[in-house]
C-alpha positions in Angstrom: 90.9 103.1 130.2 92.3 105.6 132.8 94.2 108.7 131.7 98.0 108.2 131.3 100.5 110.6 132.8 101.8 111.4 129.3 98.4 112.3 127.8 98.8 115.5 125.8 95.2 116.6 126.6 92.2 115.7 128.7 88.8 114.4 127.7 87.4 117.8 128.7 89.9 119.5 126.3 88.8 117.2 123.4 85.1 117.5 124.2 85.4 121.3 124.2 86.7 121.1 120.6 84.2 118.5 119.3 80.7 119.9 118.7 77.8 118.4 120.7 79.9 115.8 122.4 78.2 114.2 125.4 79.4 111.6 127.9 78.5 108.5 125.8 81.9 108.1 124.2 84.3 108.9 127.1 86.0 105.5 126.9 86.6 105.9 123.1 87.9 109.4 123.6 90.2 108.4 126.4 91.6 105.6 124.4 92.1 107.9 121.4 93.9 110.4 123.7 96.2 107.9 125.3 97.1 106.0 122.2 97.4 109.1 120.1 99.6 110.8 122.7 101.9 107.8 122.6 102.1 107.9 118.8 102.8 111.7 118.9 105.5 111.3 121.5 107.1 108.5 119.4 107.1 110.9 116.4 108.6 113.6 118.6 111.4 111.1 119.5 110.6 111.6 123.2 109.6 108.8 125.5 108.1 111.4 127.8 107.6 115.2 127.8 106.6 116.0 131.4 109.3 116.6 134.0 107.1 114.9 136.6 107.1 111.7 134.5 110.8 111.9 133.4 112.3 112.3 136.9 116.0 112.7 137.4 118.2 111.9 134.4 121.7 110.5 134.9 123.7 110.5 131.7 127.2 109.5 130.7 128.8 111.3 127.8 132.1 111.3 125.9 134.1 114.4 126.6 134.4 116.6 123.5 137.2 119.0 124.5 134.7 121.9 124.5 133.1 124.0 127.2 129.6 122.9 126.1 127.5 119.7 126.5 124.1 119.0 125.0 122.3 116.6 127.3 119.8 114.2 125.5 116.6 115.7 127.1 115.3 119.3 127.0 114.3 121.8 128.2 116.7 121.5 131.1 115.1 122.6 134.4 118.0 122.0 136.8 121.4 120.4 136.9 122.4 118.7 140.1 125.9 117.5 139.2 128.5 117.5 136.6 131.6 115.2 136.9 134.5 115.1 134.5 137.1 112.3 134.8 135.7 111.6 138.3 136.2 115.2 139.5 133.0 117.0 140.5 132.5 120.5 139.0 130.6 122.9 141.2 127.8 125.1 139.9 129.1 128.6 139.1 127.6 131.2 141.5 127.8 133.9 138.8 128.7 134.0 135.1 132.2 135.3 136.1 133.2 132.4 138.4 134.5 128.9 137.5 132.0 126.1 137.4 129.0 124.9 135.4 126.0 126.9 134.2 123.1 125.7 132.2 120.3 127.0 130.0 117.2 125.2 128.6 119.3 123.2 126.1 123.0 122.9 127.3 125.4 122.7 130.1 128.2 125.3 129.9 131.6 125.3 131.7 133.5 128.3 132.9 137.2 127.7 133.6 136.9 124.1 132.5 136.4 121.9 129.5 134.8 118.6 129.0 138.1 116.8 128.6 138.4 114.5 125.6 137.6 110.9 126.6 135.2 108.0 126.4 132.3 108.0 128.8 134.3 110.3 131.1 131.5 112.9 131.7 128.6 112.3 134.1 125.7 114.7 134.3 122.6 114.5 136.5 119.7 116.8 135.7 116.0 117.2 135.4 114.3 118.2 132.1 110.9 118.4 130.6 107.9 120.6 130.8 105.9 121.3 134.0 102.7 120.9 131.9 101.9 120.2 128.3 102.7 123.4 126.3 99.5 125.0 125.1 100.4 124.9 121.4 101.3 121.2 121.7 98.0 120.5 123.6 96.0 122.3 120.9 97.7 120.5 118.1 97.0 117.2 119.8 93.3 118.1 120.4 92.9 119.0 116.7 94.6 115.8 115.6 92.5 113.6 117.9 89.3 115.4 117.0 90.0 114.8 113.3 90.7 111.1 114.0 87.5 110.8 116.0 85.4 112.4 113.3 87.0 110.3 110.5 86.2 107.0 112.2 82.6 107.4 110.8 84.1 107.5 107.2 86.8 104.8 107.3 87.6 104.0 103.7 85.2 106.6 102.3 86.5 109.6 100.3 83.1 110.9 99.4 79.4 110.1 99.9 76.4 110.9 97.7 73.0 111.5 99.3 70.2 110.7 96.9 72.1 112.2 93.9 71.4 115.7 95.4 74.4 116.3 97.5 77.9 114.9 97.4 80.1 115.2 100.4 83.9 114.8 100.2 86.0 114.0 103.3 89.4 115.2 104.3 91.5 112.0 104.5 94.7 113.5 105.9 95.9 111.8 109.1 97.2 114.9 110.8 96.2 118.6 110.2 99.1 120.5 108.6 98.9 123.2 111.4 99.4 120.4 114.0 102.3 119.0 112.1 104.0 122.4 112.2 103.7 122.5 116.0 104.9 118.9 116.3 108.0 119.7 114.3 108.9 122.4 116.9 109.0 119.8 119.7 110.7 117.0 117.7 113.9 115.9 119.4 116.8 115.5 117.0 118.6 112.2 117.8 122.1 112.7 119.2 
């Protein structure tokens, strides 16, 4: 299975985290990375996370009478156009001039409002990350490493070796540290 554009880490990243990992299991590791990345992105409520995969986004919104609009994807990298009731709004050349501005999460209007209306606002923009954020990549690596190691203990909670040693296994699906990171990237449905 080849790497997917939305993979949250590489085989090399995962191998660096797993002790004594050779090349014998690259197919299994790649499958784990690709399928696990898809599951994490679904949990994050994001179809994609990388701007190169997302591409240009064209959205239509209901005007809210405010000077702020929250596009569906973030972080916003650039806004190419904003149109309200069929009238294009130019980008403001400075925070003191009329037009639109944007930050990582919202589009702001100076001297205008998003007039109340149904589907009367069009916004074209690019959003996403240029690469997988390091904390998200590490959380994915730790999650995939745990899943890889647990595959040898499917259904086992503990194992006794000759009555001398009893080993207990962590059966959580996702490390709590990773869940904390995933929560930071989870998109709230709008």
